[in-house]
N, C-alpha and C positions, 0 to 999 in steps of 0.2 A: 704206615703203622703209627699209632699214637704214642708219642714220647712225652712222658711226664718229667718235669724238672722242678723240684722244690728248693733249689739252691737260693732262691730269692728271699727265703724266709729269714727275717731278723727282727729285732725289737723295733727298729725304726720303721720298718714296713707296717707293723701292727699299730704303732702309735700314730703314724701320719695318716693312714688311710682307714683304719678300722675303728679306732677308739671313739671318734665322733659319732659314727653310725651306731656303735654298741650303746653309747650313752643315751642316744635318742630312743633306741628300741626299749631300753630299760625304763626311760621316762614315760614313753607311750604305754608300756605295760602297766606300770604302777598307777599312772593317772587313770587309765581306762578301768583298772581293777577297783580302785577306791571309788571313783565316780560311778562306775557300773554297779557296785554293790549297794551304794547309797540309793541310787535311782531305782535299782532292781528291787530293793527292799520296799521302797515306796510303792512300786507297781504291784508287788506281791500283796501288800496290805490292802491296796485298792481292790484287787481281785478277790480277796477274802473278806471284804467288808460287809458283804450281803446287801449292798446298796447298788442298784442297777446303774445309776448315773456315775458311779465310780468304777464299777466292774467293766462296763462296756468299752470306754475309751482305753483302759489299760489292756484289755483283751485284744482290741484292734491293734494297738501299738505293738504289743508283743508278737502276736500271730503274723502281722504283716512283715515286720523286720526279719523274723525267723524264717520266713518263706523266701527271702531274697538273698542271693549270694553276697557275702561281705564285700567282695571286690566291686560289685555293681553299686552298692551303697557308697563306698569310698569315691567312686567316679562321679556318681550323681551329686554328692555333697560338694565335691571339689569343683565341678563344672557349673552347678546351678546356684548354690547358696551364696558364693562370693559376689555374683552379679546382683543378687537381691539386697545385700547389705552395703555394697560399694557406694551407692548414692548417699548413705549416711556417714560416709567417711571411715568405714570399717574395712580393713584389708585382711583377708585370710590367706596366708601362705599355705604351702603344702603341709608343713609340719603342724601348724595350728589346726588346719582342717582335719588332719588325721587324728589329732587328740580328741577333737569334738566328735567326729564320726565314730571312733572306736568306743568312746564312752557311751554314746547313745545306743550303739548296736549291742555291745556286750551286756548292757543293762537288761536286755531281753532274756539272755541266758541266765544271768545271775538271779533275775526275778523268779524264774522257774525253779531254780535251786533253792532259793529262800522260801518259796511257797511250799515246797516239799518239806523243808525243815520246820516251818511253822506248823504244818499239818502233822508232823511227827510228834509234836509235844502233846501229851495227854490232855484231853478236854477237861479232865478232872482238875488239873492245875489251873486252867482258866476259870473254871467255876469257883475254885478256892479263892482266887484273886478277887473275883466279884464279891464273894462272901465276906471278905475282909474289908470291903468298902472301896476297892480300887475301881477306877474308871477303866474304860476300854483301852485308852492310851497308856495308862499306868500298868495295866496287866500285860500289855504287849511289851512295853519298855523294860519292865522289871522282872517279869516272869517268863514270857514266851520267847522273846528275841534272843536273850542270852543263851538259852538252851538250844534254840534253832541254829544260832551261829556255831555253837560247839558241835552239834550233830552234823552240820553240813560243811564244817571247816575243810576236811580233806577234799570234798567235791569242789568247793570254792577254789581251793588251791590248784586242783587238777585243771579246772577251767582256765585258771590264770596261766598255766603252762601252755595250754592250747592257744591262749591269747598271745603269748610271747611268740609262738610259731606264726600266728596270723599277722604279726606286725610286718612280716616280709612283704605283705600285699601292698604296703604303701609305695612299693616300687612302682606301681601303676601310675602314681601321681608324682613321681620323681622326688619323693621325700628321701632324705639322706639317712637311711636306717642301716642296720648291720649288714644286710645283703647288699645294699647300694655301696657301702664302703668296700666290700670285697670286689664288687663289679668294677668300681673305679680303679682299684689297685690292679686288677687283671688287665684292664685297658691300658693303664700307664706302663706296665712292664711287658705287655703283650703275652701274658700267660693266663688267659681266661679260664681254661679247663682246670688248672691247678687251684686257682683262687675259688672257683665255685666248689670244687671238692673240699677245700679247706673250710669254706663257709658251711657246707653240710656237716662236716666234722664238728665244728664249733657249736652249731645248733644241737647236734646229737648229744655232745658232752653236757651242755647246759641243761637241756630238757631231761636227759636221763638222770643227771644228778638231782635235779629238783623232784623228779618222780620218786627217787629213792627216799628223799627227805619226807615227802608226803606219805609214803608207805609207812615209814617209821612213826610219823605223827599219828597215822590212823591206828596203829597198833597200841600206842599210848592212850589214845582216847577210848579205845575198846577196853583196855585194862581199867581205866577210871570208871567206866560204866559198870 
């Protein structure tokens, strides 16, 4: 019969084994979110440019990565790319590899969100920008993108919550994230079941709290509209 014992829980346990992994998970989430939104916005603009030579590579990039499981992309990048850049004196550890991989992968999802946000802005406002003498870049920068970001902000943040959950997949390349911290603690004190249950509880509390904040933000945006 399974016997659970949580008597090992104390502040020293959390600080020594989990804090480092938690900080990396947060760093990975924020880096992939910021980089993913920037690259995703660029990809969205390329797909909406009306120019085939810009649309095609952006569509291939987005559709290809979205069709492959994230864990496979993580493994491919970690196993293949370091061998290609090592002759140039560049070393990619598991953490740096995860930062790059997540940014490139999440950009495909953020690009689709931003593309929908841009298309949600009335074409009349775009034509109004042109009528005022604005260029395409100025119209996008000053008129369309600010509204698109506001319209899609709840969805962008929801995707970021999913991104935080997905950071646990760096476990596949032995990066020290939040889940790895709990696993290491479980091995050290020989209580793996309890530490995995505690890890699930921590992910649940963090993601549920963030979801509630996103819901409140969505209501405020709806009121502003």
